[in-house]
N, C-alpha and C positions, 0 to 999 in steps of 0.2 A: 615785368612779366618773366623775363629771363632769370632775374634774381630769385623770384619765388619758386620757379621750376628747379633751379639749382639747389635751393634749400630743401625742397621736397625730396629730391634725389639723394642728397646727403643724409637726410633723416632715414630714408629707406636703407641706404648702405650701412649706416651706423647700426641699425637693428640687425642687419644681415652679418656684418663683420663681428659684432659683439657675440652673436650666437656661435660663429665659427671659432673665434678665439677662445670662448669658454669650452667648446668641445675639445679643442687642441690642448687646453690647460688640463682638462679632466683626463684626457688620454695620457698626457705626460705624467700626471700624478699616479695614474693606474699603472703605467709602465714602470715607474720607479718602485712602486709597491711590489709588483711582480718580480722585478730584478732583485730587490732586497730579500723577498721571500725565497726566491730560487737560490740565491747565493747562501742564504742561511741554511737551507736544507741540503744543498749539493756540496758545499765546501767540506763538511766533515766526511762525506763519502769519498770525495776526491783525495783528501788527506789520508784516509784509511787505505785507499787503493795504492797511493804512493808508498806508504810504509810497507804494505804487503809485497809490492813489487820489489822494493829495496831488499826485503828479507829473502825473497826468492833469488835475487841476484847474488846474495851472500851464500845461499845454499849451493848455488852453482860453483862457488869457490871452495866451500867446505867439503862437499861430497867427493870430488877428485882427490883431495888430501886424505880423506877417509879411506878411499880405495888404495892409495899408495901405502898406507899404514899396514893393511892386510892382516889385521889382528896380531900385529907383532909387538915389538918393544915400545914402551911408552914414549921414548924419546922421538919416535917417528910418528906419533899420533898428531892429529891436527892441532890439538891444544894440550901439550904435555903438562903433566902434573907439576913438574919441577920448574916450569917457566910461568911467568906472569901472564903472557899473552899467547894467542894462537899463532905461534911463529912459523909453523909448518904449512900454513895456508899461503899460497903464492900471492905475492904483492901484485895488485892489479896495475896494468899499464896506464900510462897517463891518458892514452887515447880512450880508455874505458871509463873515464871519470867525467862528471859534469857538475859544475858548481851551481848552488842555488841562485847566485847572481845572474846566471844565464837566463833564468825565467823572467826576471825583471827586464831584461833586454829583449824580450819577446822571442827568445830562442826556444824552439819546441823541446819538450821533455822527451828524452830518449829512453824507452822502457828497458833497453838492454844495458844501459850505463849505470854505474854506481854514483850515488850523490855524495858530494863533498859539502861540508859546512864550515863557516868561518871560525878560525881559532887564532890565538895570539901569533902563531907562526905561519899563518896563511890558511888556505883551504885544505881541510883534512877529510878523507873519506871515513865513513862510519866503520868500514871493515878494517881500515888501518889502525883505528883506535883499539879495536879488539886484538889485532895482531901485535901491536907494539906495547900496549899498556893493560890489556885485558879488560877494557871497558866496552861492554856490549850494550849499547843504548837501545837496540831493537829487540834484544833478548832472543833472537833466532839462533845464533851460533851457540849461545849458552844452553839453550834447550837441547840442541842436537848433541853437544858435548856431554851434557848431563846423562843423556841416554847411553852414550858410548861408555862413559865411566861406570854407569850402573851395570852394564853388561860385563865389563872387565871384573868388577867386584864379584859378580855372580859366576865368574869363569865361563861365560857364554861367548859364543861367536857373534860378532856384530854383522848383521846382514841388512841390506837396503833393498826394498822393493819399490819400484817406481810404477805408478799407474796414472791413467788419465780418465776422467769421467767425461764422456761426450754424450750429449743429448741427441736424440733422433729427430726432434721437432725443432722449430725455429723459435727461440724464446723472444719475448717482447724487448728485453734489454740488449739483445745481440742479434739484430735483424740480418746482418751480413755474416754472422758466425765467425767473426774475427776472434772472439773470446775462445771458442772451441779450438780454432786453429792455433792460437797462442799456447793453449794447454798441451796440445799434441806436440808442438815444436819444442816446448820446454822439456817434456819427458824424453823426446828423441835426442835432444842435445845432451841431456844428462846421461842417457844410456851410452852415448859415444864417449863422453868425458870419463866415465867410470870404468871403461873397458881397458884398465891399466895392464891386464895380463893378456890382452888380445884374445880373449875367450871367443869373441865373435868369429875371428879368423880360424881358430882351432876347430870350433864347432862346424864351420863350413867345410873345412878340410875333412873332418871325420864323416860328415854327411855325404860328401862326394865319394869317399872311399867305400863307405857302406852301400851307397846307392849303386856303385859300379859292380859290387859283388852280388847284387840281386839278380836272380833269373826270373824272367817273366815269360811263361810258356816256352821255356827252354832257350830263350834268346835274351841277350844282354840289352837292356834299354840304354839309350843315349842319355848321358847325365845332363841334368838341368843345371848343374853347379859348375860346369866347365868354364 
């Protein structure tokens, strides 16, 4: 009697466990399908974002050099005509670089650092390839330098206008507004880096002097720029 009862229980369990295992197997297959589909769609977007961010970091290096040139002699330009590379762009510090091998070691990608790629002589930054040999793999520096040279040929002054587009709503892809904050920080950082002539301080001084000279109802107002 006990043996028959045990066989009956085992048969009932076999039906139950078979159903559970099949459900787990179906979920596992579905998960792998979703993972493959997600990686197939997201990987190109992540790669594109990485290239765009790398180019923006190179722009941070190019524009201060452009500001130092001040529409002067070509030898002071970011990428002089007589030289193969963009030699007047400052070489980034070692602390500002990150190797692609770091990502394989599960080290987080730093958006503010320049990426280095493996070459015969070790890891080399993209921007250093443009500085030393004139090889611009991202085509960002080349585009900016082309615009500068076109202005020189036309005998025009090169001017840079920085702006940021900020939405007033909360977009679905940026729920915490980190993207908008990064855009504002980028423009603010570039404004500070390009103020080679300390125009900001001069303007503030002029504003203060002019403000103190104003009479409001016959009385001098206290300066807000003191």
